[in-house]
C-alpha positions as CSV (number, residue, x, y, z in Angstrom):
1,M,-30.7,-8.9,55.8
2,S,-29.0,-7.5,58.9
3,V,-25.7,-5.7,58.7
4,R,-24.0,-8.5,60.5
5,G,-25.4,-11.0,58.0
6,A,-24.3,-8.9,55.1
7,I,-20.7,-8.8,56.6
8,V,-20.7,-12.6,57.1
9,R,-21.9,-13.1,53.6
10,L,-19.3,-10.7,52.2
11,R,-16.5,-12.5,54.1
12,A,-17.7,-15.8,52.9
13,V,-17.8,-14.7,49.3
14,T,-14.3,-13.1,49.6
15,G,-12.9,-16.3,51.2
16,L,-14.3,-18.5,48.4
17,A,-12.9,-16.1,45.8
18,L,-9.5,-16.1,47.3
19,A,-9.6,-19.9,47.7
20,Q,-10.5,-20.3,44.0
21,L,-7.7,-17.9,42.9
22,R,-5.1,-19.8,45.0
23,R,-6.2,-23.2,43.4
24,A,-5.0,-22.0,40.0
25,P,-2.1,-19.6,40.4
26,G,-1.1,-19.9,36.7
27,R,-4.5,-18.9,35.5
28,T,-4.7,-16.1,38.0
29,T,-1.3,-14.8,37.0
30,L,-2.3,-14.9,33.3
31,T,-5.5,-12.9,34.0
32,V,-3.6,-10.3,36.1
33,L,-1.0,-9.8,33.4
34,A,-3.8,-9.4,30.8
35,V,-5.4,-6.6,32.9
36,T,-1.9,-5.1,33.4
37,L,-1.2,-4.9,29.7
38,A,-4.7,-3.5,29.0
39,V,-4.2,-0.8,31.7
40,L,-0.6,0.0,30.5
41,S,-1.7,0.4,26.9
42,V,-4.5,2.8,27.9
43,T,-2.3,4.9,30.2
44,V,0.5,5.2,27.6
45,L,-1.8,6.2,24.8
46,A,-3.7,8.6,27.0
47,S,-0.3,10.1,28.1
48,L,0.6,10.6,24.5
49,G,-2.7,12.4,23.8
50,V,-2.3,14.7,26.8
51,G,1.3,15.4,25.9
52,V,0.5,16.4,22.4
53,V,-2.1,19.0,23.5
54,D,0.1,20.2,26.4
55,K,3.1,20.6,24.0
56,G,1.2,22.8,21.6
57,E,-0.2,24.9,24.4
58,Q,3.2,25.2,26.1
59,G,4.8,26.2,22.8
60,L,2.4,29.0,22.2
61,D,2.6,30.1,25.8
62,N,6.3,30.2,25.8
63,A,6.2,32.3,22.6
64,G,4.4,34.9,24.8
65,R,2.1,36.2,22.0
66,D,-1.5,37.0,22.2
67,I,-2.4,36.9,18.5
68,W,-1.1,34.9,15.5
69,I,-1.6,36.2,12.0
70,S,-1.0,33.9,8.9
71,R,-2.2,33.8,5.3
72,E,-3.5,31.3,2.9
73,P,-2.9,29.7,0.5
74,V,0.6,28.5,1.5
75,D,3.4,28.2,-1.0
76,P,4.8,24.7,-0.8
77,S,7.7,25.7,-3.1
78,A,9.3,28.2,-0.7
79,S,12.3,26.1,0.4
80,G,10.0,23.4,1.7
81,T,8.3,25.8,4.1
82,A,5.5,28.3,3.5
83,N,6.2,32.0,4.0
84,P,3.1,33.5,2.4
85,I,3.1,36.9,4.1
86,S,5.0,39.6,2.1
87,G,6.0,42.9,3.4
88,A,6.2,41.5,6.9
89,H,8.2,44.1,8.6
90,A,6.0,46.9,7.3
91,R,2.9,45.1,8.4
92,A,4.3,44.4,11.8
93,A,5.2,48.1,12.3
94,E,1.7,49.1,11.1
95,L,0.3,46.8,13.7
96,S,2.6,48.0,16.5
97,A,1.5,51.6,15.8
98,R,-2.1,50.7,16.9
99,E,-3.1,51.8,20.4
100,D,-4.5,48.3,21.2
101,V,-1.3,46.5,20.1
102,D,1.8,46.7,22.3
103,A,4.2,45.1,19.9
104,A,4.2,43.0,16.7
105,S,6.9,41.0,15.0
106,P,7.2,38.5,12.1
107,I,8.5,34.9,12.1
108,A,9.9,33.2,9.1
109,M,10.7,29.5,8.6
110,Y,12.9,28.0,5.9
111,D,14.9,24.9,5.3
112,V,18.6,25.6,5.3
113,Y,21.9,23.8,4.8
114,V,24.4,24.1,7.5
115,G,28.0,22.7,7.8
116,T,31.5,23.5,8.7
117,E,32.6,23.0,5.0
118,P,30.6,23.8,1.9
119,S,31.2,20.3,0.7
120,N,29.7,18.7,3.7
121,L,26.3,20.2,4.5
122,Q,23.2,19.0,6.4
123,R,19.6,20.2,5.9
124,H,17.7,21.5,8.9
125,P,14.7,23.7,9.5
126,A,15.5,27.3,10.5
127,V,13.4,29.8,12.4
128,G,13.9,33.5,11.9
129,V,12.9,35.7,14.9
130,Q,13.6,39.1,16.1
131,E,14.9,37.8,19.5
132,T,15.3,34.7,21.6
133,H,13.8,34.5,25.1
134,D,13.9,32.7,28.4
135,G,12.2,29.6,27.2
136,F,15.2,28.6,25.1
137,D,17.0,27.1,28.2
138,F,20.5,27.4,26.5
139,E,22.8,24.5,27.2
140,A,25.7,26.8,26.2
141,G,26.1,30.4,25.1
142,N,23.2,32.8,24.8
143,G,20.8,34.2,22.3
144,F,20.3,37.5,20.3
145,E,18.0,40.5,20.3
146,V,17.5,42.8,17.3
147,D,17.3,46.5,18.2
148,P,13.9,48.1,17.7
149,E,15.0,50.3,14.7
150,T,16.3,47.3,12.8
151,A,13.3,45.2,13.7
152,A,11.0,47.8,12.3
153,T,12.8,48.1,8.9
154,P,12.9,45.7,5.9
155,P,15.9,43.4,5.9
156,P,19.1,44.4,3.9
157,D,20.4,42.5,1.0
158,D,23.2,40.8,3.1
159,P,23.1,39.3,6.6
160,Q,24.1,41.8,9.2
161,R,24.5,39.9,12.5
162,E,25.6,36.5,11.2
163,E,24.7,34.8,14.4
164,I,23.0,31.4,14.9
165,V,21.6,29.3,17.7
166,I,21.8,25.6,16.9
167,D,20.3,22.4,18.3
168,P,22.6,20.3,20.5
169,R,22.4,17.4,18.0
170,V,23.5,19.7,15.2
171,A,26.4,20.9,17.3
172,E,27.4,17.3,18.0
173,D,27.0,16.2,14.4
174,L,29.1,19.1,13.2
175,G,31.6,19.0,16.0
176,V,31.2,22.6,16.8
177,S,30.6,24.7,19.9
178,V,29.9,28.3,20.9
179,G,32.2,30.6,19.0
180,D,32.8,28.4,16.0
181,T,31.5,29.4,12.5
182,I,29.4,27.3,10.1
183,H,28.1,27.8,6.6
184,V,24.4,28.6,6.2
185,G,22.3,28.8,3.1
186,T,19.0,27.8,1.6
187,S,20.9,25.8,-1.0
188,R,24.2,24.1,-1.2
189,E,25.5,26.8,-3.5
190,T,24.5,29.8,-1.3
191,A,25.8,28.1,1.8
192,A,29.3,28.6,0.6
193,N,28.8,32.4,0.6
194,H,27.6,32.8,4.2
195,E,29.3,32.1,7.5
196,F,27.5,32.4,10.8
197,T,29.0,32.3,14.3
198,V,27.4,29.9,16.8
199,I,26.4,32.0,19.8
200,G,24.1,29.5,21.5
201,I,23.1,25.9,21.8
202,S,19.4,25.2,22.4
203,G,16.8,22.7,21.2
204,Y,13.8,25.0,21.8
205,Y,12.2,25.0,18.4
206,S,13.3,21.4,17.6
207,Q,10.8,20.1,20.1
208,Y,8.0,21.8,18.1
209,L,9.2,21.2,14.6
210,G,10.0,17.5,15.1
211,S,13.7,17.6,14.0
212,P,16.9,19.4,15.0
213,A,16.4,23.1,14.2
214,V,18.4,26.3,14.1
215,T,17.4,29.9,15.0
216,V,18.6,32.9,13.1
217,P,17.9,36.6,13.3
218,L,15.0,37.3,11.0
219,G,16.6,39.7,8.7
220,D,19.7,37.5,8.2
221,L,17.5,34.5,7.4
222,Q,15.5,36.5,4.8
223,A,18.8,37.8,3.3
224,V,20.3,34.2,3.0
225,A,17.0,33.0,1.5
226,G,16.9,35.8,-1.0
227,T,13.4,37.0,0.2
228,D,14.7,40.3,1.7
229,G,13.1,42.2,-1.3
230,T,9.7,40.7,-0.7
231,D,10.2,40.5,3.1
232,R,8.4,37.2,3.4
233,A,7.3,35.6,6.8
234,T,5.2,32.7,8.1
235,F,3.5,34.4,10.8
236,I,3.1,37.9,12.3
237,T,2.6,37.7,16.1
238,A,1.3,40.5,18.3
239,D,0.9,41.3,22.0
240,V,-2.1,43.4,22.8
241,A,-2.0,46.3,25.2
242,D,-2.5,45.8,28.9
243,D,-6.0,47.5,28.8
244,A,-7.1,45.7,25.7
245,D,-9.0,42.5,25.2
246,R,-7.3,40.1,22.9
247,E,-10.5,38.6,21.5
248,T,-11.7,42.1,20.7
249,V,-8.4,43.1,19.1
250,A,-8.3,39.8,17.1
251,A,-11.8,40.5,15.8
252,D,-11.0,44.1,14.8
253,L,-7.8,42.9,13.0
254,D,-9.7,40.2,11.3
255,A,-12.2,42.7,10.0
256,E,-9.5,45.2,9.0
257,Y,-7.3,42.7,7.2
258,P,-9.6,40.1,5.5
259,E,-6.7,38.7,3.5
260,Y,-5.2,37.3,6.7
261,D,-6.2,34.6,9.1
262,V,-6.2,36.3,12.6
263,R,-6.3,34.0,15.7
264,T,-5.8,34.4,19.3
265,S,-3.2,32.0,20.9
266,D,-6.1,29.8,22.0
267,N,-7.6,29.7,18.6
268,Q,-4.2,29.0,17.1
269,I,-3.9,25.8,19.2
270,Q,-7.4,24.8,18.0
271,S,-6.4,25.5,14.4
272,V,-3.2,23.3,14.8
273,L,-5.3,20.5,16.3
274,E,-7.8,20.7,13.5
275,E,-5.0,20.5,11.0
276,R,-3.8,17.4,12.9
277,S,-7.3,15.9,13.1
278,I,-6.3,12.7,11.4
279,V,-3.4,12.2,13.8
280,L,-5.7,12.9,16.8
281,A,-8.4,10.7,15.4
282,S,-5.9,7.9,15.1
283,G,-4.8,8.4,18.7
284,I,-8.4,8.4,19.9
285,T,-9.1,5.3,17.8
286,L,-6.0,3.6,19.3
287,V,-7.1,4.4,22.9
288,G,-10.6,3.1,22.1
289,L,-9.1,-0.1,20.6
290,A,-6.9,-0.5,23.6
291,V,-9.9,-0.2,26.0
292,L,-12.0,-2.5,23.8
293,G,-9.2,-4.9,23.3
294,G,-8.6,-5.0,27.1
295,A,-12.2,-5.5,27.8
296,V,-12.6,-8.3,25.3
297,L,-9.5,-10.1,26.5
298,T,-10.5,-9.8,30.1
299,A,-14.1,-11.0,29.2
300,N,-12.7,-14.0,27.5
301,L,-10.3,-14.8,30.3
302,F,-13.1,-14.5,33.0
303,A,-15.4,-16.6,30.8
304,L,-12.6,-19.2,30.8
305,V,-12.1,-18.8,34.5
306,A,-15.8,-19.4,35.1
307,H,-15.8,-22.4,32.8
308,Q,-12.8,-24.0,34.4
309,Q,-14.5,-23.6,37.8
310,R,-17.8,-25.2,36.7
311,E,-17.1,-28.3,39.0
312,Q,-16.5,-26.1,42.0
313,L,-19.4,-23.9,41.1
314,A,-21.6,-26.9,40.6
315,A,-20.6,-28.2,44.1
316,L,-21.4,-24.9,45.7
317,R,-24.7,-24.8,43.9
318,A,-25.5,-28.3,45.1
319,I,-25.0,-27.3,48.7
320,G,-27.5,-24.5,48.3
321,L,-25.6,-21.4,47.2
322,S,-27.7,-19.1,44.9
323,R,-26.7,-17.9,41.5
324,G,-26.2,-14.4,43.0
325,L,-23.6,-15.8,45.4
326,L,-21.8,-17.6,42.7
327,A,-21.8,-14.4,40.6
328,G,-20.4,-12.6,43.7
329,V,-17.6,-15.1,44.0
330,I,-16.5,-14.7,40.4
331,G,-17.2,-10.9,40.6
332,T,-14.9,-10.7,43.7
333,Q,-12.2,-12.5,41.8
334,G,-12.6,-10.0,39.0
335,L,-12.3,-7.1,41.5
336,L,-9.2,-8.5,43.1
337,I,-7.6,-9.4,39.7
338,G,-8.5,-5.9,38.4
339,L,-7.0,-4.3,41.5
340,F,-3.8,-6.1,41.3
341,G,-3.5,-5.9,37.5
342,G,-4.4,-2.2,37.6
343,L,-1.8,-1.4,40.2
344,L,0.8,-3.3,38.3
345,G,-0.2,-1.4,35.1
346,L,0.1,1.9,36.9
347,A,3.5,0.9,38.3
348,A,4.7,0.0,34.9
349,T,3.5,3.3,33.4
350,P,6.3,5.6,34.6
351,P,9.2,3.5,33.3
352,A,7.4,3.0,30.0
353,V,6.7,6.7,29.7
354,I,10.4,7.5,30.5
355,G,11.6,5.1,27.9
356,L,9.3,6.3,25.3
357,N,10.1,10.0,26.1
358,R,13.8,9.2,25.6
359,L,13.0,7.5,22.3
360,S,10.9,10.5,21.3
361,A,13.7,13.0,22.2
362,S,16.5,11.1,20.4
363,V,14.5,10.2,17.2
364,L,11.8,12.9,16.9
365,G,13.3,15.7,18.9
366,F,10.2,16.0,21.2
367,E,11.2,16.1,24.8
368,E,8.7,14.8,27.4
369,L,6.1,14.2,24.8
370,L,4.2,11.8,27.0
371,R,2.6,13.4,30.1
372,T,1.0,11.5,33.0
373,P,-1.3,13.8,35.0
374,P,-3.2,12.1,37.9
375,A,-6.3,11.7,35.7
376,V,-4.4,9.2,33.5
377,Y,-3.6,7.0,36.5
378,A,-7.1,7.3,37.9
379,G,-8.7,6.4,34.5
380,G,-6.4,3.4,34.2
381,L,-7.2,2.0,37.6
382,A,-11.0,2.8,37.2
383,L,-10.9,0.8,33.9
384,A,-9.2,-2.2,35.5
385,L,-11.6,-2.3,38.4
386,A,-14.8,-1.6,36.3
387,V,-14.0,-4.0,33.5
388,G,-12.7,-6.7,35.9
389,T,-15.7,-6.6,38.2
390,V,-18.5,-6.1,35.7
391,V,-17.2,-8.6,33.2
392,A,-16.6,-11.2,36.1
393,L,-20.0,-10.6,37.5
394,V,-21.6,-11.3,34.1
395,A,-19.4,-14.3,33.6
396,G,-20.3,-15.6,37.1
397,W,-24.0,-15.1,36.6
398,R,-23.9,-16.9,33.3
399,A,-21.8,-19.7,34.8
400,G,-24.3,-20.0,37.7
401,R,-27.0,-20.8,35.1
402,Y,-25.0,-23.9,33.9
403,A,-23.7,-25.1,37.2
404,R,-25.3,-28.6,37.3
405,I,-25.0,-31.6,39.5
406,E,-23.8,-33.6,36.5
407,H,-20.7,-31.5,36.3
408,L,-19.5,-33.0,39.5
409,E,-16.9,-35.8,39.1
410,A,-18.2,-39.2,40.1
């Protein structure tokens, strides 16, 4: 077949496809909306999966640590949070003294009660660190930094700095701002004995813990929790020296301290994802079901489209059109419907993601949990075009087999 003949044939097939779509606008609209919903469900779920991974990577990157050290088994009775590492300050100082380690510091996590009055307290997760950093993006006030001498020594019996950074939602619920004081304790009884000054408002750790959190100098948090004697922490983090390889340092530390789990930041992300394997598997399953459901729905709709066009197809068959051309007509309809439905699905993705991100931020504390890189949009459009065209071609080919003269109206 010549190029000109192929062009004429293509124009004829496209014209017939458009004519058939215009003959049944309601059916066409329904099919386009079905493809739109299928694409939207896939792009939204894919955005969630991408966001979860990016959020974990961003959290560890913002922490600015090369190596994460933890210990098993965890103790679920430690105020609702595991702090299995004892002697954390001494261990961090020991690590900092190594030539291949630039600095090391512990991180502790507890559940605490906070409130303006001992009789009216709220429970929130608290993170104890040696200092805050640029990633906190303070809405008001600022953070804290523990001097090197204090950071290298075990915590005292009583809080020393008595400063706290709180989540904006905690500040709103308590009706406090920078400069106000609140009670803090790991129990309702101990909260009456400790007053901390609010020096900053930031939701940094809240977006990773999933609920409004507060940040406290490590030693003060341990003193409030009563673990200053055992000096307990959840993690010890370390930065390797500029001329050292973190994989090599992590392997050396793992061999030297077999009682600990030593991971690089990349391995820590992998560990977190493995611990959340059920959640990730559920997300992957949902994406798969969305794709499968969209394909099945589209297949059924195009089968219906082909069935309802059997009289027109029979007429075209009677005047000499081949089954291939009939399949091409239905396939072109699928391509056009997939294109329009896909574009509508992509257009609906940004407002849907914005709405779900706002819901996530207000309910779960995770800001911008859903992410939409270009690959998400490309995948959604490719799905619409591929499913629409392939399914329609198959439906058209099958319909061509049953296009009979007897289907014509008398």
